[in-house]
VEXFIFI-617809 format. One record per atom (N, C-alpha, C): residue in one letter; x, y, z. Coordinates in pm, whole numbers, padded with zeros to 5 digits, always signed. Example, Ala and Ser with C-alpha at 12.3 -4.5 7.8 and 13.67 -1.06 7.14 Angstrom:
BEGIN
A+01319-00569+00780
A+01230-00450+00780
A+01320-00330+00780
S+01285-00225+00708
S+01367-00106+00714
S+01290+00003+00787
# end
This chain:
BEGIN
M-05451+00313-04332
M-05350+00368-04264
M-05263+00422-04306
P-05250+00546-04389
P-05152+00629-04477
P-05040+00691-04453
A-05019+00692-04328
A-04844+00722-04250
A-04772+00571-04247
F-04816+00479-04238
F-04747+00374-04219
F-04750+00312-04368
S-04787+00369-04461
S-04797+00273-04593
S-04639+00249-04657
P-04572+00344-04637
P-04417+00305-04689
P-04387+00232-04631
L-04392+00129-04483
L-04364+00008-04464
L-04478-00154-04508
T-04520-00090-04606
T-04639-00222-04633
T-04546-00300-04681
P-04451-00326-04767
P-04395-00404-04843
P-04283-00459-04736
L-04217-00416-04658
L-04109-00446-04545
L-04197-00561-04475
L-04302-00519-04449
L-04398-00593-04337
L-04427-00721-04420
R-04448-00722-04527
R-04466-00876-04563
R-04400-00939-04521
S-04260-00901-04497
S-04153-01038-04472
S-04147-01046-04312
L-04156-01167-04291
L-04172-01163-04118
L-04025-01162-04091
P-03908-01235-04163
P-03777-01181-04125
P-03772-01035-04092
A-03856-00999-04182
A-03807-00799-04118
A-03902-00761-04039
V-03994-00866-04036
V-04098-00775-03917
V-04014-00841-03734
L-03891-00924-03729
L-03886-01025-03601
L-03758-00882-03612
A-03688-00864-03745
A-03565-00770-03697
A-03620-00657-03614
L-03694-00577-03702
L-03798-00468-03642
L-03849-00450-03502
V-03865-00525-03475
V-03931-00613-03311
V-03817-00616-03276
A-03699-00648-03256
A-03587-00657-03169
A-03501-00576-03163
L-03494-00528-03310
L-03454-00319-03256
L-03548-00239-03205
C-03612-00276-03163
C-03710-00189-03097
C-03687-00209-02947
A-03705-00340-02906
A-03691-00396-02814
A-03579-00365-02747
G-03453-00363-02828
G-03344-00321-02769
G-03331-00213-02693
C-03396-00114-02803
C-03408+00068-02813
C-03468+00100-02672
T-03579+00037-02647
T-03661+00031-02511
T-03610+00015-02387
S-03509-00105-02430
S-03485-00158-02291
S-03333-00113-02279
R-03271-00036-02287
R-03147-00011-02300
R-03141+00072-02186
T-03101+00099-02071
T-03076+00184-01997
T-02959+00249-01999
P-02898+00386-01944
P-02771+00429-01921
P-02707+00366-01801
D-02606+00338-01809
D-02451+00276-01703
D-02505+00352-01591
D-02439+00272-01485
D-02463+00313-01375
D-02380+00488-01365
P-02377+00616-01348
P-02304+00728-01351
P-02219+00752-01218
R-02232+00663-01161
R-02105+00593-01050
R-02006+00518-01114
R-02014+00469-01214
R-01902+00368-01253
R-01774+00510-01270
A-01821+00634-01319
A-01704+00739-01321
A-01578+00712-01186
V-01653+00704-01063
V-01572+00712-00977
V-01483+00570-00921
L-01559+00475-01012
L-01455+00380-01039
L-01339+00400-01131
E-01349+00456-01222
E-01226+00522-01302
E-01162+00551-01276
N-01203+00676-01170
N-01085+00823-01154
N-01042+00717-01004
Y-01078+00621-00927
Y-01041+00573-00865
Y-00914+00501-00912
A-00951+00409-01036
A-00839+00303-01110
A-00710+00404-01137
D-00795+00544-01207
D-00682+00655-01200
D-00554+00662-01052
I-00634+00669-00998
I-00563+00765-00864
I-00468+00622-00824
V-00512+00490-00833
V-00421+00368-00762
V-00291+00334-00883
L-00343+00355-00965
L-00234+00346-01124
L-00101+00501-01099
A-00133+00608-01080
A-00055+00695-01058
A+00010+00694-00905
T-00079+00655-00837
T-00018+00585-00689
T+00142+00498-00718
Y+00052+00366-00773
Y+00187+00309-00772
Y+00296+00354-00875
E+00264+00414-01018
E+00359+00423-01097
E+00461+00555-00984
D+00417+00609-00917
D+00508+00699-00858
D+00590+00589-00761
S+00520+00528-00649
S+00609+00396-00597
S+00727+00387-00647
L+00708+00312-00779
L+00786+00242-00856
L+00902+00335-00904
S+00853+00465-00950
S+00985+00553-01011
S+01032+00597-00854
A+01003+00577-00761
A+01068+00664-00617
A+01166+00503-00564
A+01111+00394-00582
A+01181+00282-00570
A+01315+00268-00693
R+01297+00303-00824
R+01394+00327-00872
R+01522+00414-00866
E+01459+00530-00794
E+01535+00604-00744
E+01636+00564-00601
L+01559+00502-00508
L+01617+00390-00439
L+01746+00349-00460
Q+01710+00229-00618
Q+01793+00158-00648
Q+01942+00221-00714
Q+01895+00305-00725
Q+02030+00409-00834
Q+02106+00458-00702
A+02029+00472-00581
A+02125+00550-00451
A+02172+00451-00351
I+02167+00320-00393
I+02181+00223-00330
I+02319+00188-00401
E+02289+00137-00560
E+02424+00108-00659
E+02524+00212-00600
A+02539+00336-00621
A+02582+00459-00553
A+02684+00393-00418
L+02597+00393-00348
L+02652+00322-00200
L+02732+00254-00215
L+02698+00092-00277
L+02775-00009-00287
L+02915+00033-00363
A+02854+00115-00472
A+02985+00143-00531
A+03117+00218-00449
D+03049+00293-00418
D+03172+00403-00298
D+03103+00435-00197
P+03102+00328-00108
P+03043+00330+00062
P+03110+00421+00129
S+03083+00521+00181
S+03069+00632+00286
S+02941+00722+00306
E+02993+00825+00445
E+02894+00890+00501
E+02810+00923+00435
T+02823+00999+00329
T+02745+01060+00230
T+02627+00966+00107
T+02699+00877+00104
T+02645+00782-00054
T+02518+00703+00079
L+02553+00659+00221
L+02488+00612+00289
L+02353+00672+00349
E+02394+00807+00336
E+02270+00914+00409
E+02192+00944+00293
A+02255+00947+00129
A+02187+00978+00043
A+02059+00823+00045
A+02133+00704+00054
A+02046+00627+00031
A+01922+00630+00142
R+01971+00643+00304
R+01840+00647+00352
R+01771+00746+00324
A+01792+00881+00262
A+01702+00960+00208
A+01603+00889+00120
S+01672+00833+00004
S+01596+00809-00066
S+01468+00676-00074
W+01534+00626+00048
W+01416+00525+00138
W+01299+00577+00187
R+01360+00703+00242
R+01223+00754+00331
R+01152+00830+00187
A+01209+00880+00125
A+01119+00957+00076
A+01004+00803-00081
A+01102+00727-00109
A+01024+00611-00183
A+00907+00569-00060
R+00900+00553+00080
R+00813+00574+00170
R+00664+00650+00134
I+00693+00740+00104
I+00558+00821+00114
I+00477+00786-00002
P+00484+00745-00110
P+00371+00702-00227
P+00384+00555-00194
Y+00455+00479-00124
Y+00405+00346-00107
Y+00304+00327+00024
S+00352+00439+00127
S+00247+00405+00217
S+00113+00471+00174
A+00104+00578+00117
A-00015+00628+00030
A-00129+00510-00028
S-00039+00444-00095
S-00126+00352-00201
S-00162+00189-00059
E-00133+00210+00058
E-00180+00105+00154
E-00359+00103+00136
A-00450+00229+00120
A-00556+00260+00130
A-00621+00151+00029
F-00529+00109-00077
F-00600+00024-00172
F-00594-00128-00142
R-00563-00127-00016
R-00595-00315+00042
R-00697-00349+00077
F-00691-00468+00139
F-00783-00499+00213
F-00917-00601+00143
Y-00950-00550+00009
Y-01011-00617-00041
Y-00995-00708-00182
G-00895-00812-00115
G-00857-00877-00183
G-00814-00885-00368
G-00773-00758-00377
G-00683-00689-00512
G-00574-00712-00519
P-00496-00682-00639
P-00359-00708-00655
P-00258-00721-00580
I-00248-00632-00459
I-00177-00585-00375
I-00177-00713-00259
D-00315-00739-00226
D-00286-00876-00127
D-00363-01000-00173
A-00411-00993-00274
A-00506-01153-00314
A-00385-01263-00289
E-00459-01350-00300
E-00335-01500-00204
E-00271-01504-00288
D-00206-01495-00403
D-00088-01483-00460
D+00020-01316-00433
G-00061-01214-00390
G-00067-01096-00409
G+00125-01031-00375
P+00202-00937-00367
P+00304-00914-00317
P+00322-00827-00186
E+00248-00803-00139
E+00212-00724+00005
E+00301-00784+00105
P+00274-00880+00150
P+00334-00988+00245
P+00509-00938+00186
R+00565-00980+00066
R+00670-00935+00050
R+00713-00818+00029
L+00656-00685+00008
L+00686-00562+00023
L+00699-00547+00128
N+00607-00534+00252
N+00588-00484+00382
N+00538-00554+00454
G+00597-00663+00471
G+00591-00735+00612
G+00666-00675+00688
W+00614-00670+00853
W+00664-00660+00979
W+00617-00713+01083
P+00600-00730+01189
P+00784-00692+01255
P+00845-00772+01192
L+00988-00746+01168
L+01084-00797+01126
L+01182-00886+01247
D+01246-01031+01235
D+01334-01047+01307
D+01497-01027+01236
E+01567-00912+01307
E+01678-00914+01203
E+01792-01073+01220
N+01769-01101+01274
N+01831-01247+01323
N+01812-01306+01183
H+01686-01360+01127
H+01684-01409+01022
H+01803-01335+00893
I+01839-01254+00875
I+01884-01182+00784
I+02050-01123+00781
D+02060-01082+00913
D+02204-01073+00921
D+02267-01050+01079
A+02363-01014+01103
A+02407-01079+01211
A+02351-00975+01317
V+02267-00965+01456
V+02232-00896+01559
V+02367-00842+01701
A+02277-00737+01747
A+02382-00754+01900
A+02384-00818+01962
E+02470-00838+02036
E+02517-00973+02157
E+02359-00920+02258
T+02319-00805+02259
T+02257-00769+02370
T+02123-00771+02324
Y+02059-00844+02160
Y+01944-00836+02161
Y+01878-01008+02214
N+01835-01032+02256
N+01716-01137+02224
N+01702-01216+02090
A+01741-01258+02038
A+01690-01299+01916
A+01638-01434+01894
A+01548-01453+01843
A+01485-01565+01779
A+01576-01633+01727
P+01585-01767+01729
P+01644-01877+01632
P+01654-01834+01556
G+01723-01823+01421
G+01749-01768+01285
G+01839-01837+01240
I+01851-01799+01063
I+01966-01846+00984
I+02045-01766+00956
D+02009-01651+00966
D+02150-01590+00936
D+02160-01553+00774
I+02047-01524+00698
I+02108-01560+00569
I+02290-01526+00505
I+02285-01366+00548
I+02385-01309+00491
I+02546-01395+00549
G+02517-01439+00673
G+02632-01463+00750
G+02639-01629+00714
S+02571-01700+00652
S+02578-01859+00580
S+02592-01876+00460
P+02690-01879+00407
P+02745-01870+00266
P+02743-02009+00254
D+02750-02097+00326
D+02773-02234+00287
D+02620-02304+00222
A+02553-02257+00344
A+02387-02282+00288
A+02342-02140+00190
F+02376-02108+00153
F+02296-01979+00080
F+02440-01914+00017
P+02482-01995-00094
P+02637-01960-00142
P+02629-01838-00236
E+02472-01814-00291
E+02440-01667-00388
E+02288-01595-00344
I+02344-01504-00315
I+02227-01418-00289
I+02104-01355-00402
T+02025-01360-00414
T+01938-01343-00517
T+01776-01295-00505
P+01746-01240-00561
P+01570-01223-00542
P+01509-01350-00497
E+01527-01447-00640
E+01432-01540-00565
E+01470-01613-00465
L+01600-01616-00369
L+01613-01693-00288
L+01570-01563-00174
I+01555-01449-00159
I+01500-01380-00084
I+01329-01421-00074
A+01297-01443-00181
A+01114-01419-00200
A+01145-01570-00114
E+01216-01649-00161
E+01191-01803-00064
E+01199-01781+00065
Q+01269-01757+00086
Q+01293-01713+00258
Q+01240-01648+00349
N+01146-01560+00266
N+01063-01451+00317
N+00953-01577+00450
E+00931-01470+00512
E+00854-01538+00624
E+00864-01710+00649
A+00978-01775+00609
A+01016-01872+00609
A+01076-01946+00728
G+00985-02012+00828
G+00993-02080+00972
G+00920-02004+01074
G+00832-01874+01004
G+00796-01808+01110
G+00757-01683+01007
E+00634-01606+01107
E+00575-01492+01055
E+00704-01363+01037
K+00765-01392+01152
K+00862-01217+01169
K+01000-01287+01106
N+00989-01386+01011
N+01122-01412+00971
N+01120-01344+00836
I+01107-01232+00863
I+01030-01141+00728
I+01235-01085+00622
A+01212-01148+00510
A+01366-01136+00445
A+01350-01024+00313
S+01232-00942+00282
S+01258-00898+00166
S+01136-00766+00198
G+01159-00684+00120
G+01055-00515+00109
G+01114-00446+00172
W+01081-00330+00221
W+01110-00204+00207
W+01168-00191+00362
H+01095-00337+00471
H+01182-00314+00596
H+01304-00412+00625
A+01320-00495+00503
A+01452-00564+00504
A+01565-00491+00427
I+01539-00335+00350
I+01610-00272+00320
I+01625-00168+00397
E+01540-00126+00498
E+01550-00057+00552
E+01605-00074+00716
F+01600-00206+00726
F+01703-00293+00805
F+01849-00290+00803
L+01896-00303+00651
L+02042-00278+00606
L+02072-00165+00586
L+01979-00046+00565
L+02052+00082+00541
L+02069+00143+00681
W+01980+00128+00816
W+02009+00131+00921
W+02091+00060+01048
G+02054-00043+01015
G+02082-00126+01137
G+01981-00105+01231
Q+01999-00212+01341
Q+01911-00207+01459
Q+01907-00076+01549
D+01808-00037+01608
D+01790+00058+01660
D+01813+00009+01821
T+01920+00027+01845
T+01952-00008+02021
T+01987+00087+02111
N+01914+00212+02081
N+01947+00352+02206
N+01899+00321+02270
D+01904+00375+02399
D+01891+00352+02521
D+01885+00537+02561
P+01824+00601+02589
P+01652+00596+02520
P+01609+00580+02415
P+01550+00566+02388
P+01569+00521+02195
P+01475+00664+02098
D+01575+00750+02115
D+01576+00911+02117
D+01605+00887+01929
A+01685+00813+01885
A+01723+00776+01706
A+01718+00694+01689
P+01768+00683+01520
P+01751+00556+01499
P+01843+00451+01483
G+01839+00386+01407
G+01986+00256+01382
G+02114+00363+01364
R+02176+00341+01379
R+02309+00358+01357
R+02446+00286+01261
R+02386+00210+01188
R+02502+00105+01107
R+02609+00235+01038
P+02768+00207+01055
P+02841+00237+00971
P+02839+00265+00840
Y+02912+00287+00754
Y+02900+00301+00632
Y+02994+00182+00605
T+03107+00166+00671
T+03145+00062+00660
T+03165-00091+00682
D+03008-00118+00704
D+02956-00239+00706
D+02917-00298+00575
F+02966-00174+00462
F+02929-00242+00305
F+03069-00192+00225
I+03183-00223+00296
I+03324-00200+00242
I+03398-00356+00272
P+03362-00418+00171
P+03425-00554+00122
P+03571-00549+00152
D+03628-00692+00235
D+03750-00699+00305
D+03754-00846+00293
G+03753-00927+00148
G+03797-01058+00149
G+03699-01162+00049
D+03701-01225+00052
D+03627-01323-00066
D+03493-01255-00062
P+03428-01231-00195
P+03267-01188-00167
P+03185-01287-00163
A+03215-01416-00199
A+03135-01529-00159
A+03152-01561-00007
T+03235-01503+00046
T+03209-01550+00213
T+03261-01418+00290
D+03226-01322+00226
D+03294-01175+00345
D+03159-01153+00355
R+03103-01074+00505
R+03015-01028+00532
R+02929-00924+00447
A+03057-00765+00466
A+02994-00675+00358
A+02995-00719+00250
A+03071-00790+00209
A+02988-00817+00078
A+02844-00879+00002
R+02877-00937+00117
R+02705-01076+00121
R+02600-00934+00172
R+02634-00833+00265
R+02515-00776+00265
R+02484-00671+00168
G+02594-00603+00086
G+02605-00558-00052
G+02536-00604-00124
Q+02519-00772-00160
Q+02440-00839-00258
Q+02336-00857-00201
Y+02319-00849-00077
Y+02165-00913-00023
Y+02060-00711-00068
L+02131-00634-00012
L+02080-00520-00030
L+02047-00509-00185
R+02136-00521-00293
R+02099-00510-00425
R+01956-00611-00457
A+01971-00753-00405
A+01891-00817-00441
A+01751-00789-00412
A+01773-00770-00310
A+01635-00700-00195
A+01521-00604-00278
T+01655-00506-00308
T+01645-00381-00409
T+01519-00406-00531
T+01610-00508-00617
T+01536-00579-00705
T+01414-00628-00713
L+01398-00721-00609
L+01246-00801-00564
L+01169-00691-00539
L+01178-00569-00474
L+01107-00484-00488
L+01052-00417-00554
I+01149-00372-00649
I+01100-00326-00792
I+01006-00423-00863
S+01055-00523-00926
S+00933-00631-00964
S+00805-00679-00905
D+00795-00594-00759
D+00677-00670-00715
D+00626-00511-00770
L+00674-00466-00709
L+00559-00286-00765
L+00564-00288-00938
E+00651-00330-01045
E+00593-00319-01143
E+00458-00433-01150
S+00446-00517-01087
S+00347-00633-01106
S+00246-00527-01064
L+00250-00478-00972
L+00113-00349-00954
L+00084-00282-01015
V+00158-00211-01093
V+00164-00128-01204
V+00103-00167-01336
D+00141-00304-01397
D+00112-00363-01488
D-00064-00422-01486
A-00105-00432-01338
A-00220-00484-01263
A-00335-00357-01262
W-00338-00263-01240
W-00357-00156-01300
W-00355-00005-01404
R-00275-00088-01515
R-00257-00053-01606
R-00387-00013-01724
K-00415+00144-01764
K-00502+00163-01873
K-00520+00066-02026
L-00588-00009-02025
L-00587-00085-02165
L-00627-00018-02281
D-00584-00065-02396
D-00672+00071-02474
D-00779-00065-02519
V-00769-00201-02530
V-00876-00302-02551
V-00858-00377-02408
H-00977-00433-02344
H-01003-00515-02205
H-00943-00643-02252
D-00973-00715-02364
D-00953-00848-02369
D-00919-00902-02530
A-00740-00812-02535
A-00654-00826-02656
A-00674-00959-02723
D-00637-01041-02642
D-00664-01197-02667
D-00756-01240-02662
G-00902-01220-02668
G-01006-01266-02693
G-01048-01417-02662
D-01017-01430-02508
D-01075-01548-02421
D-01182-01529-02332
G-01215-01397-02366
G-01351-01374-02317
G-01345-01288-02154
E-01212-01272-02133
E-01158-01240-01963
E-01086-01113-01967
P-01106-00972-01907
P-01082-00902-01904
P-00881-00922-01867
D-00825-00849-01914
D-00685-00882-01971
D-00571-00825-01867
N-00631-00790-01752
N-00569-00721-01593
N-00731-00636-01467
Y-00626-00635-01373
Y-00693-00655-01305
Y-00868-00501-01307
R-00742-00402-01343
R-00802-00267-01354
R-00954-00292-01471
A-00922-00369-01593
A-01001-00405-01675
A-01166-00431-01588
T-01158-00569-01499
T-01249-00614-01465
T-01284-00544-01338
F-01208-00418-01281
F-01250-00332-01147
F-01353-00247-01192
V-01310-00204-01340
V-01393-00045-01397
V-01512-00043-01462
S-01489-00233-01534
S-01582-00291-01585
S-01683-00350-01547
G-01664-00384-01403
G-01726-00502-01322
G-01856-00371-01277
D-01937-00488-01132
D-02071-00439-01081
D-02006-00321-01016
V-02080-00223-01003
V-02075-00102-00955
V-02036-00099-00807
Y-02162-00173-00695
Y-02205-00208-00616
Y-02055-00203-00544
T-02010-00343-00606
T-01872-00432-00553
T-01746-00325-00576
G-01734-00264-00640
G-01605-00165-00641
G-01668-00034-00548
L-01739-00003-00542
L-01788+00098-00441
L-01753+00053-00308
K-01814-00066-00297
K-01758-00108-00155
K-01632-00161-00099
R-01530-00245-00219
R-01370-00222-00194
R-01330-00087-00180
M-01362+00006-00207
M-01307+00144-00217
M-01344+00180-00027
F-01468+00167-00008
F-01493+00184+00078
F-01444+00123+00246
T-01461-00045+00196
T-01374-00186+00282
T-01218-00085+00285
G-01123-00061+00178
G-01012-00081+00187
G-00915+00045+00292
I-01028+00191+00271
I-00992+00332+00308
I-01033+00280+00464
A-01143+00199+00553
A-01222+00191+00662
A-01091+00106+00759
A-01073-00051+00663
A-00966-00121+00696
A-00854-00047+00794
L-00808+00012+00649
L-00686+00083+00678
L-00695+00166+00832
S-00781+00251+00821
S-00767+00343+00921
S-00836+00295+01078
E-00890+00160+01074
E-00947+00109+01173
E-00798+00032+01229
V-00839-00112+01144
V-00754-00227+01189
V-00617-00224+01183
E-00548-00126+01086
E-00414-00134+01040
E-00359-00007+01097
M-00442+00072+01100
M-00372+00213+01166
M-00335+00230+01299
A-00519+00272+01369
A-00508+00208+01496
A-00499+00094+01549
G-00514-00003+01507
G-00473-00114+01577
G-00357-00185+01579
E-00293-00197+01452
E-00150-00295+01411
E-00077-00204+01467
R-00073-00071+01426
R+00059+00027+01409
R+00067+00104+01501
M-00051+00155+01597
M-00049+00221+01689
M-00118+00167+01832
E-00212+00099+01828
E-00241+00075+01988
E-00156-00071+01981
V-00078-00139+01974
V-00023-00264+01987
V+00128-00208+02041
P+00190-00147+01937
P+00322-00070+02001
P+00261+00046+02149
L+00173+00083+02173
L+00153+00188+02271
L+00104+00084+02383
L+00041-00028+02369
L+00023-00127+02484
L+00161-00202+02548
S+00200-00226+02446
S+00338-00295+02494
S+00465-00178+02514
G+00474-00040+02464
G+00553+00052+02496
G+00735-00039+02459
D+00688-00130+02379
D+00827-00147+02307
D+00863-00138+02147
Q+00985-00089+02131
Q+01006-00010+02012
Q+00984-00146+01916
E+01024-00255+01897
E+01033-00392+01796
E+00876-00356+01785
E+00791-00334+01828
E+00650-00349+01762
E+00612-00213+01696
E+00723-00102+01703
E+00715-00002+01547
E+00706-00069+01433
Q+00629+00008+01345
Q+00626-00064+01196
Q+00795-00013+01140
N+00840+00130+01175
N+00952+00152+01110
N+01069+00168+01218
C+01085+00079+01273
C+01168+00078+01404
C+01338+00127+01422
F+01344+00077+01265
F+01510+00106+01218
F+01544+00269+01239
S+01405+00293+01145
S+01465+00454+01089
S+01421+00518+01172
D+01296+00500+01209
D+01211+00600+01334
D+01153+00697+01252
T+01111+00637+01152
T+00979+00718+01029
T+00845+00644+01033
T+00839+00624+01151
T+00710+00565+01146
T+00572+00670+01134
I+00608+00783+01224
I+00497+00898+01191
I+00475+00946+01012
E+00599+00932+00976
E+00605+00982+00805
E+00529+00901+00740
D+00527+00788+00817
D+00448+00664+00734
D+00276+00662+00812
L+00215+00719+00903
L+00120+00730+00910
L+00048+00850+00854
R+00141+00897+00860
R+00068+01055+00791
R+00029+01019+00639
A+00134+00942+00583
A+00078+00879+00454
A-00027+00810+00414
N-00046+00725+00549
N-00140+00594+00547
N-00238+00707+00516
A-00318+00805+00606
A-00393+00900+00602
A-00442+00969+00543
A-00298+01027+00409
A-00312+01138+00299
A-00393+01026+00228
G-00322+00859+00210
G-00419+00820+00098
G-00571+00751+00132
I-00623+00795+00266
I-00740+00731+00273
I-00783+00877+00188
E-00719+01011+00236
E-00811+01082+00132
E-00794+01086+00021
H-00696+01039-00075
H-00699+01007-00189
H-00815+00979-00235
V-00860+00863-00174
V-00944+00780-00184
V-01109+00869-00205
Y-01087+00889-00096
Y-01234+00927-00026
Y-01272+01041-00167
F-01119+01146-00126
F-01185+01251-00242
F-01196+01263-00336
G-01085+01175-00447
G-01125+01140-00551
G-00987+01235-00615
R-00871+01247-00534
R-00777+01356-00570
R-00659+01311-00489
Y-00555+01328-00616
Y-00440+01297-00583
Y-00317+01343-00651
T-00218+01434-00534
T-00111+01514-00614
T-00047+01429-00676
R+00069+01418-00719
R+00201+01367-00794
R+00304+01370-00729
L+00397+01281-00760
L+00505+01313-00693
L+00578+01458-00795
D+00533+01472-00985
D+00593+01564-01066
D+00492+01694-01027
G+00409+01712-00946
G+00348+01829-00928
G+00209+01788-00976
S+00174+01699-01140
S+00043+01680-01202
S-00078+01648-01089
V-00160+01649-01131
V-00300+01630-01024
V-00361+01507-01097
V-00415+01400-01055
V-00523+01331-01087
V-00655+01356-00992
E-00723+01349-01084
E-00886+01426-01003
E-00987+01420-01059
G-01118+01353-01047
G-01244+01288-01071
G-01327+01294-01010
P-01464+01238-01054
P-01573+01187-00966
P-01495+01113-00821
S-01602+01160-00700
S-01522+01096-00616
S-01657+01039-00481
L-01580+00957-00397
L-01665+00937-00291
L-01732+01038-00254
A-01657+01124-00201
A-01726+01214-00126
A-01827+01312-00179
Q-01837+01323-00287
Q-01954+01394-00389
Q-02079+01275-00376
L-02105+01142-00407
L-02178+01073-00371
L-02223+01076-00270
V-02146+01076-00151
V-02188+01042+00030
V-02253+01231+00002
R-02209+01323-00043
R-02251+01434-00025
R-02380+01442-00073
E-02431+01360-00182
E-02543+01374-00253
E-02658+01301-00177
A-02594+01201-00102
A-02671+01073-00033
A-02736+01133+00108
D-02611+01209+00152
D-02672+01267+00291
D-02557+01347+00340
P-02596+01461+00340
P-02477+01594+00340
P-02466+01589+00457
R-02523+01547+00561
R-02483+01541+00722
R-02352+01411+00743
V-02389+01330+00692
V-02283+01249+00704
V-02193+01304+00615
A-02184+01408+00518
A-02056+01390+00420
A-01979+01499+00536
D-02053+01603+00596
D-01967+01681+00703
D-01906+01634+00841
E-01962+01509+00836
E-01914+01425+00945
E-01802+01400+00971
M-01813+01326+00768
M-01685+01237+00722
M-01556+01370+00728
Q-01563+01514+00675
Q-01503+01571+00653
Q-01429+01631+00810
A-01508+01611+00882
A-01471+01688+01022
A-01396+01589+01076
R-01391+01452+01053
R-01317+01299+01111
R-01180+01341+01061
M-01178+01352+00899
M-01042+01322+00847
M-00990+01485+00903
A-01035+01558+00904
A-00945+01659+00952
A-00913+01671+01125
R-00969+01567+01175
R-00898+01570+01282
R-00793+01440+01310
V-00805+01347+01267
V-00728+01284+01205
V-00605+01302+01162
R-00650+01408+01078
R-00480+01491+01000
R-00431+01603+01173
E-00515+01631+01239
E-00445+01680+01362
E-00422+01647+01441
A-00461+01530+01453
A-00390+01411+01562
A-00288+01352+01543
L-00275+01334+01414
L-00113+01290+01373
L-00015+01331+01373
A-00088+01487+01314
A+00019+01601+01284
A+00079+01628+01459
A+00037+01614+01537
A+00086+01656+01680
A+00162+01533+01784
I+00166+01426+01708
I+00302+01332+01732
I+00402+01363+01751
Q+00478+01342+01836
Q+00624+01374+01832
Q+00712+01245+01743
S+00808+01299+01670
S+00921+01174+01645
S+01034+01197+01703
P+01112+01061+01780
P+01050+00910+01663
P+00929+00882+01812
F+00845+00830+01701
F+00778+00710+01753
F+00771+00653+01884
D+00912+00578+01891
D+00906+00493+01985
D+00937+00540+02128
L+00976+00678+02126
L+00990+00708+02219
L+00846+00781+02317
E+00758+00844+02151
E+00644+00869+02253
E+00552+00774+02278
I+00581+00597+02302
I+00532+00515+02350
I+00569+00436+02460
Q+00674+00546+02511
Q+00730+00502+02658
Q+00626+00472+02754
P+00623+00442+02844
P+00514+00393+02957
P+00563+00494+03073
D+00674+00564+03027
D+00709+00735+03124
D+00634+00831+03080
N+00631+00842+02960
N+00574+00901+02858
N+00446+00967+02857
E+00389+01010+02959
E+00231+01047+02975
E+00174+01113+02837
A+00253+01309+02812
A+00202+01321+02734
A+00176+01261+02590
G+00352+01172+02547
G+00343+01116+02435
G+00244+01009+02408
R+00212+00955+02480
R+00118+00818+02485
R-00047+00889+02509
A-00047+00962+02527
A-00180+01067+02516
A-00214+01105+02377
R-00087+01179+02322
R-00109+01200+02178
R-00141+01076+02060
V-00064+01042+02071
V-00062+00831+02038
V-00200+00796+02038
R-00280+00788+02188
R-00382+00750+02188
R-00497+00857+02134
A-00485+00986+02114
A-00590+01051+02040
A-00602+01046+01924
A-00477+00995+01859
A-00476+00985+01706
A-00544+00804+01655
I-00537+00748+01769
I-00629+00608+01769
I-00717+00633+01745
D-00815+00685+01874
D-00978+00757+01871
D-01006+00809+01755
A-00944+00884+01711
A-00990+00994+01595
A-01014+00899+01457
L-00887+00786+01441
L-00877+00665+01333
L-01023+00602+01371
R-01033+00546+01473
R-01142+00477+01495
R-01298+00569+01463
A-01300+00635+01542
A-01412+00770+01458
A-01441+00775+01340
Q-01327+00795+01250
Q-01326+00820+01112
Q-01347+00678+01050
S-01317+00590+01107
S-01356+00441+01045
S-01511+00451+01028
L-01607+00447+01184
L-01719+00422+01187
L-01780+00551+01115
S-01737+00677+01069
S-01829+00762+01007
S-01821+00708+00849
M-01695+00682+00799
M-01698+00550+00680
M-01809+00444+00693
F-01828+00377+00792
F-01949+00296+00779
F-02069+00358+00731
R-02060+00486+00816
R-02223+00554+00824
R-02206+00581+00651
A-02115+00627+00594
A-02097+00724+00455
A-02156+00611+00364
A-02092+00496+00369
A-02167+00377+00288
A-02284+00338+00300
E-02347+00328+00444
E-02473+00308+00448
E-02544+00425+00388
A-02525+00558+00387
A-02618+00637+00321
A-02622+00618+00155
M-02518+00554+00138
M-02534+00532-00002
M-02594+00344-00027
Q-02714+00306+00059
Q-02730+00163+00037
Q-02568+00071+00010
I-02478+00089+00064
I-02334+00022+00043
I-02330-00058+00205
F-02307-00180+00209
F-02328-00243+00350
F-02191-00286+00381
L-02101-00264+00412
L-01949-00331+00484
L-01970-00417+00525
S-01859-00541+00526
S-01863-00668+00597
S-01789-00619+00747
D-01769-00677+00834
D-01699-00685+00933
D-01570-00687+00871
L-01451-00576+00963
L-01337-00565+00921
L-01248-00657+01026
E-01319-00749+01081
E-01206-00816+01176
E-01151-00924+01113
G-00978-00904+01137
G-00895-01018+01059
G-00881-00965+00920
L-00908-00833+00911
L-00827-00769+00765
L-00678-00712+00786
G-00633-00697+00890
G-00520-00645+00941
G-00441-00746+00916
D-00287-00689+00941
D-00131-00790+00884
D-00177-00896+01010
# end
């Protein structure tokens, strides 16, 4: 066999033969990585960008709050409120990354500290005499029990004694900036005066001074929790820099792990947000009760803004495209492309139902608590139409996943 004669000396060596066999076997058995992994990579990029935007906006809120506390006035209070509203948009979009045990809502995740609601105001501060408050401790008004208000104290007191005893996060800050919404009819947000932040006496016991301390500490805790989410999704140059055999953050695990599991988590997050959280907890529950206390942003009356940002977050995940606060775009391979390849009819249905959700949410008038009043038939019909659209959208998500041979679990129990 002249063609192989150059290898004759090599073949006389058994170790060399074994090495050659191993090399050839490796070549023939190596298969290309699942091309769908690129969808996971782009998703991780979008998650990181969204959390980075949320953190950046929260830091701007912190600056506005410091300006308010340094010089309380109608102007600085309104500026702090505007910063809170702006910061809610990227955070609300990020809720599409929930419901599958990721960094935000793992067993030790920060979600309950960041976005817990409904909130019993009496747990934090004094309330109106007309308010039927549950027994609470009024942290701000209890200097003997809580002489120093710190981020650690607020984290410790969050949900202490009951799930409505929310002490931290967006809605605690919202309550402090707006105050209770005691308007009748409920056609305006809370009207806390800026004078509530003007100290008058010993900072250790003065309610206004302690209210400022609470607002500052709650914002510090909020930023710390958002920083933890950015760190969890940060892109690492080396996945295992410490050499312990485990990826160094959640993103490294997510993008290098099982592709089926990653895609299932993406679908689970958006389906649960659409059906369980938005249609159920945030719209159906307040619609049935007609009670503004069941409205998510009940102090600022910005619930509809949150819902629209939630819906946008779902689209960011599905279409694989996110426009950042600075105008730059994160874009890449998407679920939408995979679904269209698997079943164009289901892909068309998904797009149509997402468009219907946008239309239905756009039709809801603000404030949301006025829309759900028992005597507002037109408003209640608008809210009901949005609920139906969200549930239809979730059903299409199940079909889209199945078209890709991805089978989602029951969503029951995934909401707050």
